[in-house]
C-alpha positions as CSV (number, residue, x, y, z in Angstrom):
1,M,100.0,122.9,14.8
2,R,102.3,122.1,11.8
3,K,103.1,118.3,11.8
4,M,106.6,118.7,10.3
5,P,110.2,118.9,11.6
6,F,110.7,122.2,9.9
7,H,109.4,125.7,10.7
8,L,108.3,127.3,7.5
9,V,108.2,130.9,8.6
10,D,105.8,133.5,7.1
11,A,107.2,136.3,5.1
12,S,108.8,138.8,7.5
13,P,110.5,142.2,6.8
14,W,112.7,142.0,10.0
15,P,115.7,140.1,8.6
16,F,116.1,142.7,5.8
17,F,115.7,145.7,8.2
18,M,118.0,144.1,10.7
19,S,120.7,143.8,8.1
20,L,120.3,147.5,7.3
21,S,120.4,148.4,11.0
22,L,123.5,146.3,11.6
23,F,125.3,148.0,8.6
24,S,124.3,151.4,10.1
25,F,125.5,150.3,13.6
26,I,128.9,149.3,12.4
27,T,129.3,152.4,10.2
28,N,128.3,154.7,13.1
29,L,130.5,152.7,15.5
30,V,133.5,153.8,13.4
31,M,132.2,157.3,13.2
32,M,131.9,157.3,17.0
33,M,135.7,157.1,17.2
34,N,135.6,160.6,15.7
35,L,133.4,161.8,18.6
36,K,130.2,161.6,16.6
37,Y,127.9,160.0,19.1
38,F,124.4,161.0,18.1
39,N,124.2,158.8,15.0
40,F,125.6,155.8,16.9
41,F,123.0,156.0,19.7
42,F,120.3,156.5,17.1
43,S,121.4,153.4,15.2
44,V,121.4,151.4,18.4
45,L,117.8,152.6,19.1
46,I,116.7,151.5,15.7
47,M,118.4,148.1,16.1
48,I,116.8,147.5,19.5
49,T,113.4,148.4,18.1
50,I,113.7,145.9,15.2
51,M,115.0,143.2,17.6
52,F,111.9,143.8,19.8
53,L,109.5,143.5,16.8
54,W,111.3,140.4,15.5
55,F,111.3,138.6,18.9
56,R,107.6,139.6,19.3
57,D,106.8,137.6,16.2
58,I,108.9,134.7,17.2
59,T,107.2,134.6,20.6
60,R,103.8,134.5,19.0
61,E,104.9,131.6,16.7
62,S,106.3,129.6,19.6
63,T,103.9,130.4,22.5
64,Y,100.5,131.0,20.9
65,L,100.6,129.4,17.5
66,G,102.5,126.2,18.6
67,F,104.9,126.1,15.7
68,H,107.9,125.2,17.8
69,S,107.6,121.4,18.1
70,S,110.3,119.3,19.6
71,E,111.9,118.8,16.2
72,V,111.8,122.5,15.5
73,Q,113.4,123.2,18.9
74,N,116.2,120.8,18.2
75,N,116.9,122.6,14.9
76,I,116.9,125.9,16.7
77,L,119.5,124.6,19.2
78,L,121.6,123.3,16.3
79,G,121.5,126.8,14.7
80,M,122.5,128.3,18.0
81,I,125.5,125.9,18.1
82,W,126.6,127.1,14.7
83,F,126.2,130.8,15.7
84,I,128.3,130.3,18.9
85,L,130.9,128.5,16.8
86,S,131.2,131.5,14.5
87,E,131.6,133.8,17.5
88,I,134.4,131.5,18.8
89,F,136.4,132.1,15.6
90,F,135.8,135.8,15.9
91,F,137.4,135.9,19.3
92,L,140.1,133.4,18.2
93,G,141.3,136.0,15.7
94,I,141.7,138.6,18.5
95,F,143.6,136.1,20.6
96,W,145.8,135.1,17.7
97,S,146.7,138.7,17.0
98,F,147.6,139.3,20.7
99,L,149.7,136.2,21.1
100,H,151.5,136.7,17.8
101,S,152.4,140.2,18.8
102,S,153.6,139.2,22.3
103,L,155.7,136.3,21.0
104,S,157.3,138.2,18.1
105,S,160.1,140.4,19.2
106,S,159.9,143.8,17.5
107,V,162.0,146.9,17.6
108,D,158.8,148.9,17.5
109,Y,158.1,147.6,21.0
110,F,161.8,147.9,22.1
111,L,161.9,144.1,22.3
112,N,159.6,144.3,25.3
113,W,156.1,142.9,26.0
114,P,154.1,144.7,27.1
115,P,155.5,147.5,25.0
116,T,157.6,150.1,26.8
117,G,155.3,152.8,28.3
118,I,152.3,150.6,28.8
119,I,151.1,150.5,32.4
120,V,149.1,147.2,32.4
121,V,146.1,146.4,34.5
122,N,146.8,144.3,37.6
123,P,145.1,140.9,36.8
124,L,144.6,140.2,40.6
125,G,142.6,143.4,41.0
126,V,139.4,144.3,39.1
127,P,139.9,141.6,36.4
128,L,139.9,138.9,39.1
129,L,136.7,140.4,40.6
130,N,135.0,140.4,37.2
131,T,136.0,136.8,36.7
132,A,134.4,135.9,40.0
133,L,131.2,137.8,39.1
134,L,130.9,136.1,35.7
135,L,131.6,132.6,37.1
136,S,129.0,133.2,39.8
137,S,126.5,134.3,37.1
138,G,127.2,131.0,35.3
139,F,126.3,129.1,38.4
140,S,123.1,131.1,39.0
141,V,121.9,130.8,35.4
142,T,122.5,127.0,35.5
143,W,120.5,126.9,38.8
144,S,117.7,128.8,37.1
145,H,117.7,126.3,34.1
146,Y,117.8,123.3,36.4
147,S,114.9,124.7,38.4
148,I,112.6,125.3,35.4
149,L,113.3,121.7,34.3
150,N,111.9,120.6,37.7
151,S,109.0,123.1,37.5
152,S,110.4,125.2,40.3
153,F,109.5,128.5,38.8
154,N,110.2,130.7,41.8
155,E,113.7,129.4,42.2
156,S,114.2,129.7,38.4
157,F,113.0,133.3,38.5
158,L,115.3,134.1,41.5
159,G,118.4,132.5,39.7
160,L,117.6,134.6,36.6
161,V,117.4,137.8,38.6
162,I,120.7,137.1,40.3
163,T,122.3,136.4,36.9
164,I,121.0,139.7,35.5
165,L,122.3,141.7,38.5
166,L,125.7,140.1,38.2
167,G,125.8,140.9,34.5
168,V,124.9,144.6,35.1
169,L,127.5,144.8,37.9
170,F,130.2,143.3,35.6
171,T,129.4,145.9,32.9
172,L,129.6,148.8,35.4
173,I,133.0,147.6,36.8
174,Q,134.4,147.1,33.3
175,Y,133.3,150.6,32.4
176,L,135.1,152.0,35.5
177,E,138.2,150.0,34.5
178,Y,138.2,151.7,31.1
179,L,137.9,155.1,32.7
180,N,140.9,154.5,34.9
181,S,143.1,152.8,32.3
182,F,146.5,154.3,31.7
183,F,146.5,153.5,28.0
184,S,144.1,153.7,25.1
185,I,143.1,151.7,22.0
186,S,145.8,153.6,20.0
187,S,148.6,152.6,22.4
188,S,150.4,150.1,20.1
189,C,149.1,146.6,19.3
190,Y,148.7,145.9,23.0
191,G,146.1,148.6,23.5
192,S,144.3,147.7,20.2
193,C,144.0,144.0,21.1
194,F,143.1,144.8,24.7
195,F,140.2,147.2,24.0
196,L,139.1,145.2,21.0
197,G,138.9,141.9,22.9
198,T,137.4,143.3,26.2
199,G,135.2,145.8,24.4
200,F,133.6,143.2,22.1
201,H,133.2,140.9,25.1
202,G,131.6,143.7,27.0
203,M,129.2,144.2,24.1
204,H,128.3,140.5,24.2
205,V,127.7,140.8,28.0
206,I,125.3,143.6,27.3
207,I,123.5,141.6,24.6
208,G,123.4,138.5,26.9
209,T,122.0,140.6,29.8
210,S,119.3,142.0,27.5
211,L,118.3,138.5,26.3
212,L,118.0,137.4,29.9
213,M,115.9,140.4,30.7
214,G,113.6,139.5,27.9
215,C,113.4,136.0,29.3
216,L,112.6,137.5,32.7
217,F,109.7,139.5,31.2
218,R,108.4,136.3,29.5
219,F,108.5,134.6,32.9
220,F,106.0,137.3,34.1
221,L,103.8,136.4,31.1
222,G,104.0,132.7,31.8
223,H,105.5,131.8,28.5
224,F,107.9,129.1,29.8
225,N,107.3,125.6,31.2
226,M,109.5,122.6,31.7
227,N,109.0,121.4,28.2
228,N,108.9,124.6,26.2
229,H,111.6,127.2,27.0
230,I,113.7,127.2,23.9
231,G,114.3,131.0,24.0
232,F,115.5,130.8,27.6
233,E,117.8,127.8,26.8
234,C,119.4,129.6,23.9
235,S,120.0,132.7,26.1
236,I,121.7,130.4,28.7
237,W,124.0,128.9,26.1
238,Y,124.9,132.4,24.9
239,W,125.7,133.4,28.5
240,H,127.9,130.4,29.1
241,F,129.8,131.3,25.9
242,V,130.3,134.8,27.3
243,D,131.7,133.2,30.6
244,V,134.1,131.0,28.8
245,V,135.4,133.8,26.5
246,W,136.1,135.9,29.6
247,I,138.1,133.2,31.2
248,F,140.4,133.1,28.1
249,L,140.5,136.9,28.1
250,F,141.6,136.9,31.7
251,L,144.3,134.3,31.2
252,V,145.6,135.7,27.8
253,I,145.1,139.4,27.9
254,Y,145.4,140.2,31.6
255,C,147.6,137.4,33.0
256,W,149.9,136.6,30.0
257,G,149.8,140.2,28.8
258,S,151.1,141.5,32.2
259,M,154.1,139.1,32.4
């Protein structure tokens, strides 16, 4: 075990390959808007493969090699805070654009907000149901974390399973909402901000659900205990971030946007 407060990682190719895969993902995401789906799904597959290999090495370092001391874990949590902060500013830009457009009268929108011709989603319907699902998942994942701190692994496992199921259900309902929407991403600034905000949030939900699934698999392997579960804790923080962002999306995009 390394007796130092820093984790001097070995040379790894995964950061470089992940950068290339992210560039390919964003490029093919734009291409997908022109109905070119194959390259997009292929880039997603490559990105998932690289993530798996990278996380495999991190798991070896933390679980089997003992490199993640308490000081290293604190530094990892600090890095997670900075990452979440950067994500907050990303969504802040979307909210800013939406609120600026809604508060600025424009002849392009016939001085109306939502713009004339936009049939908005009823916030007391599917969005309210999704809000209840995500808030419930926040409680269940907190219960899971509290249980592992008290070495109640069965309860922690159950809480994690409930959270994953709620996350999957949220994603399916959001997909159905898109299918039944009366406007698209090209329907003025309203449609662009709506699908950009809810779409990127949905992508974060999928990522968060995948991280929790990885933690569930590591539960099976016995990698976590009450003192060493830094990967699980970072995933929980990420999930709570997703919860909070959705609350603001619900209040700003759905409620304010439908007034």
